[in-house]
N, C-alpha and C positions, 0 to 999 in steps of 0.2 A: 567486330559485333555486329550482328543482323540489328535494325533498330526498328522497333513497333510499328504500325502506322501511324502518319501523323494524327496530332487533335487537328480540327476542324479550323481552331484559329491558336495563334501564336499562344502560350500561357505567358501569366503574368511572373514576376520573382513572386511576389506574395502568394501565387498558386506553387510555383515551385517550394516555398519554404513551410505553406501547407499540407505539401505531400510528405514532405522529407519528416514532418515534427508529428502528423498527422491527425492535426486541429489549429483551428485559428488560436490565436493571441487574443484575447477576450478581456482579462481578470489583471486585475491591480495585486500589488504585493501585499496589503492589508484584505483585499478580499479572501485570497489565498490563503492568508493564515488562520481568516477566520470558516473558512471549510475546512480546511483539516486539522483546526483544532489547536492551533499553534500561534505565539505572538511573532511580530512583526520581527524581531530580532532574530529568533528561532528559525525562520522562512529565511533571511539572511544569512546566516553562518549556513544551512544547507545549500543555498543557492552559489556562495562564495566555495563552498565545499566541492561544490561540482567544479569550481572551475571558472564562473562566471563573471562577469563586473555585474555592480549595482547600479539595479534600475530605475530606482526615483518611485516616481508616481504612476510612469506609464503602465498600458495595457501589456504587459509582457509574459505574463503566462499564458497556458492552454492548462483544460481540462484534466490533458495528461502530469503538469506539473502537481495538479492538486491531488490527482490519485499515487503518484509517487510518493509524496510529502505524507498522506492518509497511513498508507503503508508503513513507512519507518517509524511513527508516530504509535500506531499499535505495536511495532515490534518493540519500542522503548515502552511504553504503557502498559504491555504484557509483562516486562520485565526479561525480556529473550533476549537485548544487550541494554545499557545504563545510554542515557544520552552521547558522551564523551565516544564512545563506541560509534553506536551511528554514524558523528561525524566523522571518523576514523573510515566507517568502512564507505561512505557516500565522496570524502575525498578521494580515497584508494579508484574507487570506479573512477572516479573524473579522470583523475590524470592517466588511466589506463584507455578506456573507452576515446577519450581524447584524442591520443595517438592514433589511435586507429579508425577515425573519422578522415584526421589529416589523411592518414593515407590512403583512405578509398576515394575522398577529393581528387587527392595527386591522382590516382589510377582514371577516376572518372574524366578527368582533365584528358588525358592520355587518350584515352577512348576517342573522346570527342574529337580532339584536334587529329588520330589517325584518320576517323571519320571523314572530316571533313578533306583531309590534305587525296585523300584516296576517292573523294568525289560520290561516296555515298550518306552524308552529312545532311542536314535540311537547310544547310544555308544561314543557321541562326544557333549560334550556341545555347541559349538560352533554351531554345526547344529540344537540342539533342540532349541539353543535359537534365531537363524533365521526363525524356522519354527513356532515357538510360535508366535515370534511377528510378521509374515507375516500372521497368522490368527487374532490375537486380533486387531493388529496396525487399523484397520479401524472402528471396533466398538467401541475403545476407541477413538478414535478420534472423531466421531458422536456426543458419550456419553457426551466428555467434551465441546462441543458447545452448547449440548442441557441441562448440567447444569449451564452453563454461563448463559444462556439465562434465566434461570427462576430464579436465583442467583439474575440475574438484575433485572429482573421484580420485586422479593420482596423486595430489595433495593429501585428500585424507588418509591414502592407503600406506604415505609416506611416515604422516604421525602415526599412526597407527602401530608400524615397525617400528619407532623410535620407543612411542609408551612402553614395547615390548622389553626395552633394553634397560634393566636396572630402572631409578629414579630419576633420566635425565631428561629436562627440563624439554618440553615439548619444542617453543620456539628459542632456541637458545644450546640446540645440541650440535656438539661436533661435525662439523664439514672441512670440504676442503674447495677454497675460492681459487679463482683461476682467474687473471685478467691477460688479454690479447689485442695489441694494437698494430697497426700497420706501421712500419719505419716509414721515416720521411714525409709522411702524408703531407702535411703542410706544402713542403717545398714541392713534391708532385703535383697538389692540387692546384697551383699558381698555373701549372701550364696546359690544365684541361677546361674545354668547353664545360657551360653549365650540363649537358646532356651526358657530357664521357664523365665529368663527376659523378652524376647521378647513377649511373652505370656501375661505376667502380662501387661505388657504395650500395648498391643492392647486388653487386655481386660477391661483397665481402659476406654482408648480411645473412647471404639465401647460403654463403659455404661453410660461416660458422655456425649457422640455426642445424644446417643440416648433420655435421659435426657433432656438435654438440647434444644435441639431441638424440642424433641416430647411436652416441657412445652409450650414452645413458645420465649427461647432464644435464642442466637446467639453465636457461639463458635466464640470466637476471634483468640486465639491461642491455641496450648498444648506444651508443656514443656516436655516431657516423664511421671513424675509422678505429673504433675502440669496442670490443665486447668483454662483459663480465657473465661468468658463470661459475655455476658450483655444482659439485658432486659430492654423493654421500660418502664417497671413500677416495683415500690418494690415487689408487692403481687407477681406479677411473677417471680421476682429473689427471693425472698423467699420459694417459693413455688419449685425451681429449688434447692435451697440448701437443701433444707428437704426430697426434693426425691432424690437427692444424696444422703445425709446422710442414709438412707433408701436400696438404692439400692447397695449402696458401703458398708459403716460402718456394715449395718448387714448381710453380705455378707462371709460366712468362708471362702469362695476361694480368698477373696480378704484381703489387709490391710486395716485399720482403713481411715477416710478419716475427714477431718475438712475445715468448707467454711467462707468465708467472704464476707459479702458484703456492698457497701456503695454508695450511690446516690447524686450526683447533676450534674455538665453539665461538660461534656468532650467533646473535640476534635476528631475525627476520620480522621484517617490519613493513608495512604496507607494498610487499613486493620487491625490498633491496634487504642485503645483509649487510652486516654492519658490526664492528670489531674488531681488534687486532689482523686476524688471521686476513679482514679484507683490506686492511693499509698496509700491511706485509707483501698482500700479491701488488698492488700498484706499483709500492717501492722494486721490489722485485723485478717487476715488465719495467721499468724506467734502466734498469741496472742490466737488462740483457742483453747478450750480441744479438745483431741479426737471425732470423732461423733458429731459435734458441728458445729451451723451455729451459726455467731460472724455475727453483723449489728451494723450500727452507728444508732447515733442519729435521723439524717434527714432520714431512711428509718424507722427505730421507729417510727417515728411520722405519715409518711404514714399509717403505717400498726396498730398503732393504736384504730383505730375502725373496724380493720376486721376479723370478727369475726373466721376466718380460722386458725389462728393463736396467741398464749401467747406466751409474749415478760418477761422477766425478765432483770431487770438491775443491771449494774457490778460496782464492784465502778471504781469511772473515774482512766484511766493510762496514763501516760504521755509518749507520743510516739515519738522519735527522729525523728525533721522536721517539725511536724504534732501538737505538743503541746497537749494540754489536750483532750485525747479523752473519749467520753461516750458511752462506748458499750453495746449491749442485746443480750441475746443470744434469739434463735425463735425457738419455733416447733411447730408441729401439733397442732392444739387443740382437741385432742379426743371427740368422741361423747360418751356422755351417755350410759349405757346399757341400753336396752328396760325393761319396767318393766316386770316381771314374769307374 
């Protein structure tokens, strides 16, 4: 990345923070509470929900903190949402943007290190960070809003489709939940350098995202060597599982993978999914052989007449907390070779 012209003097850490925050810290918790029309306890509740520690009597807040709290207060006052829902929304936003911010900082650090190693840096990591942030911040901010609105539209469309199907609860509709994890990741990671481990995790996450989103599923979360996904129907979920095995398990540069899929009603909260299918999918993943997709009997019944898949029943297995489970392997049905 080509850096913009250097500033006339070396920026300070406070100037870098001010660039990122868009304003200076100048208000205490009490002043923010008074300006937003909230109590100190309410300000603290929202602050913690965003994922920040208590600040005591420090001047830790900016004018944008006050504006954000005023906006939330108006939503509650106008009865668009109640206070509990507002706190929940803020908590979800804090979690998602926190992870995104950590990733952006990691990327920023890589850009700075690469520039310094190539002789294109400023000789000061702080100055380089300031210049890169100055150039990237406006574009990332626009991209964030754009991506959120696109995701919001997709999620609303999915709820609209669910609402057309009888009286199914919008946030507890049936879905297929999948877990996929890399085999022997802990042992493998011990023999890798920090850079090699980071590259492996990035390659795994990029590949699983491409497969899941490209096939019509949704990534719920990734946890290093594991990804959790959902699909609206078992066929899509099974296709995702088979493609993950094909893209990752058959890739000599990546470890083997195993996938578990279960179907049934799940509850969606804070961007996550809860319910028996989620727990069962995790258990099936632990039972699956390497480069195998294991599904429960509900998913198997839905796929029984699907010409694209071949199923094989396994002996019933007792799973702690779930009782006896009937599991099946699912593989793509190969087309017979054309006659010569």
